[in-house]
RODO-2510 file (C-alpha; in nm, 4 decimals, decimal comma):
residues 390
     n   res          X          Y          Z
     1     m    -0,6568     0,3901    -2,4100
     2     p    -0,6651     0,0287    -2,3876
     3     s    -0,8653    -0,1402    -2,6817
     4     y    -1,0878    -0,3862    -2,7048
     5     h    -1,0273    -0,6923    -2,4620
     6     r    -1,3012    -0,9675    -2,3815
     7     l    -1,2506    -1,2209    -2,0815
     8     g    -1,4708    -1,5096    -1,9895
     9     q    -1,7692    -1,6291    -2,1385
    10     v    -1,9918    -1,3956    -2,3482
    11     p    -2,2670    -1,4800    -2,5859
    12     h    -2,2525    -1,4512    -2,9781
    13     k    -2,4426    -1,1626    -2,9767
    14     r    -2,5174    -0,8647    -2,7222
    15     h    -2,8075    -0,8573    -2,5716
    16     t    -2,9107    -1,2331    -2,6521
    17     q    -3,0033    -1,4891    -2,4352
    18     f    -2,7170    -1,6626    -2,2331
    19     r    -2,7993    -1,9155    -1,9955
    20     k    -2,6369    -2,0858    -1,6932
    21     p    -2,5946    -2,4848    -1,6876
    22     d    -2,8999    -2,5163    -1,4741
    23     g    -3,1176    -2,3166    -1,7395
    24     t    -3,1442    -1,9814    -1,5962
    25     l    -3,0067    -1,6528    -1,7348
    26     y    -2,7409    -1,4921    -1,6650
    27     t    -2,7793    -1,0999    -1,6242
    28     e    -2,6323    -0,8714    -1,8737
    29     e    -2,5038    -0,5268    -1,7424
    30     l    -2,3881    -0,2477    -1,9273
    31     f    -2,1235    -0,0572    -1,7472
    32     g    -2,0328     0,2731    -1,9570
    33     e    -1,9698     0,6324    -1,9324
    34     e    -2,1623     0,9473    -2,0812
    35     g    -2,4897     0,7895    -2,1040
    36     f    -2,4839     0,5429    -2,3953
    37     v    -2,2108     0,7524    -2,6370
    38     g    -1,8885     0,6569    -2,4051
    39     m    -1,6816     0,4192    -2,3665
    40     a    -1,8367     0,0920    -2,2266
    41     s    -1,8048    -0,2746    -2,1323
    42     l    -2,0871    -0,5500    -2,1274
    43     l    -2,0705    -0,7715    -1,8424
    44     y    -2,2588    -1,1056    -1,7344
    45     h    -2,3501    -1,1519    -1,4044
    46     q    -2,4548    -1,4876    -1,1905
    47     f    -2,6558    -1,2857    -1,0013
    48     p    -2,8709    -0,9680    -1,0437
    49     p    -2,6563    -0,6367    -0,9592
    50     t    -2,9589    -0,4461    -0,8958
    51     r    -3,0124    -0,7531    -0,5913
    52     v    -2,9349    -0,5827    -0,2846
    53     s    -2,9939    -0,7064     0,1158
    54     g    -2,9676    -0,3438     0,2820
    55     f    -2,7862    -0,0241     0,2759
    56     r    -2,6768     0,2692     0,5389
    57     s    -2,5034     0,6291     0,5305
    58     l    -2,1818     0,6099     0,6290
    59     g    -2,1583     0,9916     0,6155
    60     k    -2,0454     1,2967     0,4280
    61     i    -1,7023     1,3067     0,2864
    62     e    -1,5479     1,6390     0,3568
    63     h    -1,1595     1,7599     0,3679
    64     k    -1,0785     2,0229     0,6408
    65     v    -0,9277     2,3084     0,4496
    66     w    -0,5905     2,4733     0,5784
    67     e    -0,6505     2,8176     0,5267
    68     q    -0,3546     2,9990     0,3546
    69     e    -0,1850     3,3011     0,5302
    70     d     0,0429     3,3430     0,2436
    71     h     0,0823     3,2094    -0,1336
    72     r     0,4097     3,0495    -0,1200
    73     h     0,5843     2,7147    -0,2355
    74     h     0,5640     2,3678    -0,0074
    75     h     0,7572     2,0745     0,0332
    76     f     0,5226     1,8479     0,2218
    77     k     0,7784     1,5649     0,3875
    78     t     0,5492     1,2680     0,3772
    79     k     0,8346     0,9870     0,3921
    80     a     0,7440     0,9474     0,7556
    81     l     0,3682     0,9068     0,7358
    82     p     0,2522     0,6796     0,9870
    83     k     0,0739     0,3396     0,8462
    84     e    -0,3038     0,3760     0,9265
    85     g    -0,6389     0,2221     0,8105
    86     d    -0,6992     0,0230     0,4888
    87     p    -0,6336     0,0752     0,1563
    88     v    -0,9181     0,2872     0,1019
    89     g    -1,0231     0,3878     0,4392
    90     g    -0,6576     0,5071     0,5226
    91     r    -0,6131     0,7481     0,2508
    92     k    -0,5345     1,0828     0,3253
    93     v    -0,6038     1,3799     0,0856
    94     l    -0,3283     1,6509     0,1050
    95     m    -0,5253     1,8895    -0,1947
    96     f    -0,7690     1,9206    -0,4183
    97     n    -1,0224     2,1324    -0,6145
    98     k    -1,3323     2,0482    -0,8131
    99     d    -1,1166     1,8410    -1,0569
   100     l    -0,9149     1,5778    -0,8276
   101     t    -0,7737     1,5123    -0,5021
   102     i    -0,4306     1,4067    -0,4640
   103     g    -0,3577     1,1897    -0,1316
   104     l    -0,1403     0,9218    -0,0059
   105     v    -0,1979     0,5908     0,1479
   106     r     0,0014     0,3638     0,3730
   107     p    -0,2307     0,1009     0,4870
   108     s    -0,1996    -0,0815     0,8017
   109     e    -0,4698    -0,3326     0,7834
   110     k    -0,6503    -0,5248     0,5035
   111     m    -0,9994    -0,4276     0,3519
   112     a    -1,2742    -0,6339     0,5136
   113     y    -1,5384    -0,4761     0,2312
   114     f    -1,5226    -0,3937    -0,1525
   115     y    -1,5323    -0,0600    -0,2860
   116     r    -1,7129     0,1715    -0,5942
   117     n    -1,6034     0,5331    -0,6547
   118     a    -1,8860     0,6568    -0,8331
   119     m    -1,7713     1,0015    -0,8597
   120     a    -1,4496     0,9795    -0,9579
   121     d    -1,2061     0,7819    -1,1857
   122     e    -0,8669     0,6511    -0,9927
   123     m    -0,5236     0,6625    -1,0266
   124     l    -0,2914     0,4296    -0,7992
   125     f     0,0528     0,4934    -0,8388
   126     v     0,2340     0,2247    -0,6696
   127     h     0,5231     0,3487    -0,4600
   128     n     0,5998     0,0591    -0,2331
   129     g     0,4633    -0,2918    -0,2125
   130     k     0,3084    -0,5502    -0,4466
   131     g    -0,0313    -0,7211    -0,4505
   132     q    -0,3490    -0,7714    -0,6223
   133     l    -0,6442    -0,5585    -0,7485
   134     e    -0,9471    -0,7740    -0,7419
   135     t    -1,2075    -0,6255    -0,9444
   136     t    -1,5298    -0,6643    -1,1156
   137     f    -1,3488    -0,7164    -1,4354
   138     g    -1,1057    -0,9907    -1,2847
   139     l    -0,7689    -0,9810    -1,1099
   140     l    -0,5125    -0,7184    -1,1908
   141     p    -0,1638    -0,8141    -1,0011
   142     y     0,0417    -0,5036    -0,9214
   143     e     0,3694    -0,4311    -0,8223
   144     e     0,6050    -0,0883    -0,7559
   145     g     0,5848     0,1391    -0,9975
   146     d     0,2684     0,0542    -1,1031
   147     y    -0,0274     0,3219    -1,2180
   148     l    -0,3804     0,1573    -1,1537
   149     i    -0,6154     0,3263    -1,3768
   150     i    -0,9803     0,2382    -1,2222
   151     p    -1,2606     0,3874    -1,4275
   152     r    -1,5225     0,5086    -1,2031
   153     g    -1,8239     0,2615    -1,0850
   154     t    -1,5720    -0,0080    -1,0791
   155     t    -1,6259    -0,2385    -0,7622
   156     y    -1,2848    -0,3402    -0,6173
   157     r    -1,0653    -0,4749    -0,3456
   158     v    -0,6924    -0,3587    -0,3119
   159     v    -0,5059    -0,6803    -0,1673
   160     p    -0,1784    -0,6140    -0,0488
   161     m     0,0842    -0,9038    -0,0417
   162     t     0,3821    -0,7142     0,1435
   163     d     0,4036    -0,5500     0,4913
   164     e     0,4870    -0,2108     0,3412
   165     t     0,2247    -0,0616     0,1340
   166     r     0,2866     0,2908     0,0021
   167     m     0,0312     0,4724    -0,3105
   168     l    -0,0182     0,8133    -0,4537
   169     v    -0,4004     0,8450    -0,4818
   170     v    -0,5667     1,0875    -0,7513
   171     e    -0,9345     1,1151    -0,8227
   172     a    -1,0370     1,2687    -1,1235
   173     f    -1,3946     1,4017    -1,0990
   174     g    -1,4646     1,5456    -1,4474
   175     g    -1,3689     1,2548    -1,6969
   176     s    -1,1610     0,9459    -1,7852
   177     i    -0,7995     0,9539    -1,7086
   178     l    -0,6689     0,8702    -2,0336
   179     p    -0,3351     0,8724    -2,2643
   180     p    -0,2893     1,1918    -2,4308
   181     k    -0,4651     1,2587    -2,7514
   182     r    -0,1575     1,3354    -2,9439
   183     y    -0,0293     0,9924    -2,8628
   184     r    -0,3522     0,8726    -3,0344
   185     n    -0,4587     0,8435    -3,4000
   186     n    -0,8283     0,8648    -3,4988
   187     f    -0,9092     0,4967    -3,4051
   188     g    -0,7683     0,5297    -3,0596
   189     q    -0,4258     0,3410    -3,1364
   190     l    -0,1276     0,4673    -2,9982
   191     l     0,1391     0,5763    -3,2220
   192     e     0,4877     0,4752    -3,3567
   193     s     0,5964     0,8358    -3,1801
   194     s     0,4082     0,7443    -2,8565
   195     p     0,6701     0,6947    -2,5630
   196     y     0,4616     0,3775    -2,4776
   197     c     0,2044     0,1358    -2,6577
   198     e    -0,0301    -0,1286    -2,5875
   199     r     0,1728    -0,4061    -2,4933
   200     d     0,2960    -0,2074    -2,1783
   201     f    -0,0626    -0,1916    -2,0415
   202     r    -0,1581    -0,4811    -1,8592
   203     l    -0,5146    -0,5915    -1,8370
   204     p    -0,7415    -0,8323    -1,5957
   205     m    -0,6422    -1,2048    -1,7291
   206     e    -0,8467    -1,4075    -1,4620
   207     l    -1,2012    -1,4255    -1,3588
   208     p    -1,2164    -1,6288    -1,0165
   209     n    -1,4999    -1,8076    -0,9522
   210     n    -1,6548    -1,6287    -0,6447
   211     n    -2,0015    -1,8154    -0,6301
   212     p    -1,9097    -2,1632    -0,6577
   213     s    -2,2416    -2,3022    -0,5772
   214     g    -2,4337    -2,0541    -0,7825
   215     k    -2,6226    -2,0103    -0,4483
   216     t    -2,7172    -1,6661    -0,2591
   217     g    -2,7317    -1,6347     0,1145
   218     e    -2,4316    -1,8187     0,2374
   219     q    -2,2437    -1,4839     0,3307
   220     t    -2,3198    -1,1388     0,2964
   221     y    -2,0648    -0,9180     0,1528
   222     e    -2,0073    -0,5180     0,1799
   223     v    -1,9729    -0,2820    -0,1028
   224     r    -1,8995     0,0832     0,0128
   225     i    -1,9915     0,3211    -0,2863
   226     k    -1,8863     0,6876    -0,2880
   227     v    -2,1270     0,8986    -0,4533
   228     n    -2,2598     1,2394    -0,4242
   229     g    -2,0341     1,3746    -0,1713
   230     e    -2,1043     1,0756     0,0844
   231     l    -2,0560     0,7115     0,1571
   232     m    -2,2776     0,4408     0,1183
   233     a    -2,2712     0,1134     0,2694
   234     y    -2,4357    -0,1812     0,0613
   235     e    -2,4879    -0,5011     0,1605
   236     y    -2,5565    -0,8333    -0,0854
   237     d    -2,5749    -1,1787     0,0150
   238     f    -2,3642    -1,2843    -0,2713
   239     h    -2,0045    -1,1983    -0,3817
   240     p    -2,0157    -0,8969    -0,5574
   241     l    -1,7344    -0,9724    -0,8345
   242     d    -1,9469    -1,2337    -0,9657
   243     v    -1,9056    -1,1789    -1,3288
   244     v    -1,8624    -1,4812    -1,5446
   245     g    -1,7556    -1,2785    -1,8801
   246     w    -1,6959    -0,9355    -2,0053
   247     d    -1,6177    -0,7798    -2,3085
   248     g    -1,5427    -0,3970    -2,4312
   249     y    -1,3244    -0,0971    -2,4061
   250     l    -1,3988     0,0420    -2,0555
   251     y    -1,2044    -0,1852    -1,7856
   252     p    -0,8926    -0,1346    -1,4966
   253     y    -0,5252    -0,1824    -1,6264
   254     a    -0,2127    -0,1235    -1,5148
   255     f     0,0930     0,1048    -1,6570
   256     n     0,4078     0,0551    -1,5008
   257     i     0,6638     0,3799    -1,5219
   258     a     0,9620     0,1704    -1,6181
   259     d     0,7904     0,1355    -1,9245
   260     f     0,7370     0,4576    -2,0090
   261     e     1,0381     0,5552    -2,2891
   262     p     1,1332     0,9167    -2,2235
   263     i     1,1971     1,1387    -2,4827
   264     t     1,5224     1,3333    -2,5338
   265     y     1,6290     1,6609    -2,6850
   266     r     1,9832     1,8064    -2,7468
   267     v     1,8762     2,1009    -2,5345
   268     h     1,6464     2,1065    -2,2246
   269     g     1,2697     1,9631    -2,3306
   270     p     0,9751     2,1047    -2,1565
   271     p     0,7703     1,9057    -1,8804
   272     p     0,4735     1,8357    -2,1661
   273     t     0,7392     1,5462    -2,3043
   274     h     0,7295     1,3655    -2,0050
   275     q     0,3293     1,3580    -2,0366
   276     t     0,1799     1,0269    -1,9385
   277     f    -0,1993     1,0760    -1,8872
   278     e    -0,4178     1,3282    -1,9319
   279     a    -0,7671     1,4488    -1,7927
   280     p    -0,9810     1,6871    -1,7792
   281     n    -0,8345     2,0219    -1,6213
   282     f    -0,5204     1,8240    -1,5120
   283     v    -0,2156     1,6136    -1,6418
   284     v     0,0289     1,3495    -1,4975
   285     c     0,4030     1,3583    -1,6013
   286     s     0,6554     1,0697    -1,5391
   287     f     1,0216     1,1614    -1,5158
   288     v     1,2321     0,8981    -1,5540
   289     p     1,5681     0,7500    -1,5555
   290     r     1,7189     0,9054    -1,9199
   291     k     1,9768     1,0556    -2,1103
   292     l     2,0408     1,4023    -2,0613
   293     d     2,0697     1,7054    -2,3504
   294     y     2,3409     1,6311    -2,5934
   295     h     2,4154     2,0099    -2,7407
   296     p     2,7805     2,0713    -2,6722
   297     l     2,6491     2,4020    -2,4867
   298     s     2,3654     2,2608    -2,3192
   299     v     2,2479     2,3159    -1,9484
   300     p     2,0608     1,9903    -1,8516
   301     a     1,9262     2,1463    -1,5229
   302     p     1,5484     2,2616    -1,6074
   303     y     1,5057     2,6361    -1,6191
   304     a     1,3201     2,8506    -1,3988
   305     h     0,9645     2,8944    -1,4797
   306     s     0,6555     3,0673    -1,3758
   307     n     0,3369     2,8688    -1,3763
   308     i     0,1017     3,1475    -1,4720
   309     d    -0,2252     2,9166    -1,5466
   310     s    -0,1482     2,5990    -1,3142
   311     d    -0,0068     2,4563    -0,9911
   312     e     0,2903     2,1795    -1,0170
   313     m     0,3060     1,8851    -0,7706
   314     m     0,5756     1,6655    -0,8223
   315     y     0,6249     1,3143    -0,5813
   316     y     0,9538     1,2012    -0,5662
   317     v     0,9376     0,7901    -0,5546
   318     n     1,3005     0,7627    -0,5652
   319     g     1,6582     0,8220    -0,7424
   320     n     1,8557     1,1605    -0,7543
   321     y     1,6798     1,5000    -0,8482
   322     a     1,9498     1,7309    -0,8480
   323     a     1,7513     2,0738    -0,8964
   324     r     1,6508     2,0173    -0,5248
   325     k     1,8109     2,0036    -0,2056
   326     n     1,6740     1,8069     0,1002
   327     i     1,4646     1,5869    -0,1078
   328     e     1,3722     1,2235    -0,0035
   329     e     1,1769     0,9359    -0,1072
   330     g     0,8315     1,0636    -0,0797
   331     s     0,8491     1,3934    -0,0511
   332     i     0,5962     1,6289    -0,2395
   333     t     0,6798     1,9708    -0,3807
   334     l     0,3957     2,2025    -0,4582
   335     h     0,4836     2,4866    -0,6712
   336     p     0,1638     2,7025    -0,7232
   337     r     0,0669     2,9469    -1,0028
   338     g     0,2046     3,2854    -1,0334
   339     i     0,5610     3,2636    -0,8412
   340     a     0,8876     3,1571    -1,0416
   341     h     1,0762     2,8478    -0,9315
   342     g     1,3514     2,6012    -1,0826
   343     p     1,6600     2,4919    -0,9812
   344     q     1,8176     2,5942    -0,6405
   345     p     2,1397     2,7516    -0,6081
   346     g     2,4429     2,5560    -0,7420
   347     a     2,2056     2,3162    -0,9489
   348     v     2,2677     2,4996    -1,2851
   349     e     2,6486     2,4996    -1,2745
   350     a     2,6540     2,1435    -1,1341
   351     s     2,4228     1,9998    -1,4154
   352     i     2,6552     2,1165    -1,6665
   353     g     2,8458     1,8132    -1,8402
   354     k     2,6032     1,5287    -1,7104
   355     d     2,4618     1,3052    -1,9455
   356     y     2,2068     1,0656    -1,7489
   357     t     1,9924     1,1501    -1,4434
   358     d     1,8460     0,8230    -1,2467
   359     e     1,5252     1,0360    -1,0920
   360     l     1,1917     0,8827    -1,0550
   361     v     0,9149     1,1663    -0,9830
   362     v     0,5388     1,1514    -1,0500
   363     m     0,4083     1,5324    -1,1580
   364     i     0,0468     1,6561    -1,1740
   365     d    -0,0241     1,9713    -1,3165
   366     t    -0,3681     2,1010    -1,2613
   367     f    -0,5554     2,3887    -1,4157
   368     r    -0,7119     2,5297    -1,1348
   369     p    -0,5409     2,6279    -0,8024
   370     l    -0,5381     2,3607    -0,5455
   371     l    -0,6577     2,4117    -0,1843
   372     y    -0,4701     2,1981     0,0758
   373     t    -0,5914     1,9949     0,3575
   374     e    -0,5275     1,9775     0,7202
   375     a    -0,3462     1,7215     0,6851
   376     a    -0,0964     1,8536     0,4478
   377     r    -0,0159     2,1066     0,7032
   378     e     0,1043     1,8436     0,9407
   379     l     0,3595     1,7571     0,6531
   380     d     0,4875     2,1182     0,5645
   381     d     0,8475     2,2640     0,5795
   382     p     0,7714     2,6257     0,6020
   383     s     1,1514     2,7061     0,5415
   384     y     1,0756     2,5638     0,1650
   385     p     1,0106     2,8802    -0,0025
   386     m     1,3675     3,0246     0,1302
   387     s     1,5685     2,7220    -0,0247
   388     w     1,6541     2,9623    -0,3454
   389     k     1,8112     3,1740    -0,1178
   390     a     2,1931     3,1214    -0,1970
***
C-alpha cells in the first residue's frame, strides 16, 4: 500500500486549533476504515462536510441476473460496446458476487455531479483515454494503462480529456484493494523482490482552490452516494472538494500496468506470478510483455488447469495472446470453477521456441462463484465453449 503522504496545509498537532486567515476554524475530518483502527487520513475542510442543503433517493441499485441454463465457459465481446452515459452512470456491470462487481464503461458525456461509493473500494483500469480524477484528496491525472485505486467513501469525479474513454471497473465490497502481503515487510514497505515499488505509485499532488471567496451559497453541487444498495443525491451549497490540507495513509493513487516488472522462470510460472493486488476473496493479476521460459525443453504456453475453487476472468487490453483464438481488444473470457481450460488446439506446439510475448491482460480470480447480468448476455459468444475442439 502507499505510505504516509501529506499535502497542503495541516496543523503541527492532530486535533488542535487550525484557523483560516479570517480567524475561524477549519473543520477537521477523520477519514478512516475499520472504525478507528484501520488505515486513515485527517482532512481539513473550509466548510463542515456535515452541512447539507438537501437530499433525496435516486432509487435502488439492482443487477438483473442472467440465469444460466448451462455451466460453461464464456467469451464476452465488448469491443463494440456503445458509448453511453457518464463515467459513473454509464457503467455496465457484467458479473458480480457478494465480494465484487466487474463491469465496463465507455462514457459519452461528462459528469455533472460528484460521486462517493460508500459501499466499496473501486479499481478503475484505464484501457483507453486520459484525463483527471478530481478527488477530496486532490487532483490525480490518469492515462492509458493506469490502475486507479479509490478507497470507499472518497468523493470524486472522473474528467476525461479525450474523445475515447474505456475503463474496466471493479468494486470491492469486503475491504481494501492492496498490494499482496507477500510483497510487503512487517512495516508495509514493498520488498526488493516485489514486482513494483513505492516509486511507481502516483499520488495526488495538487489541491485546487474550489472556494476562492470562502463563502457558501454561491452555487449548489450534487454528490451522489452509493450506500446500502441505494443511490442517494446530496446537495451542498459549497464545493464538495474544499480540502485545504490532509495527511495519512488512506487516499486514492494510480499505478500503471507498464510499471509492473514481470517475474520469469525457466519453465512456465503459475498465474500468482503475475499478481498485482489482493482484496477479500479475489485477486488481480497483470500479464505484461515479458521474456518467456528459457529451459531448453520449456513449453511457454500455459498448461491446462482446472479452477476447482475460483472463477477466472481475463480482460484483453492489447497485444497478441497466443493461447486463444479470435480474441480481440476488449474481449473478456470467463472460465468458471469445475471445468478445465487451457491453450486452444495448436497453441502449445506453436509456442515452443518463442522467447517473448507482447500480451497485455488484466486477470481477476474470484473465490466465490460469479453471477452474470443481462448486459453480459448481450455480449456473449455462445460458440466459445467449443473452441477447444480440434
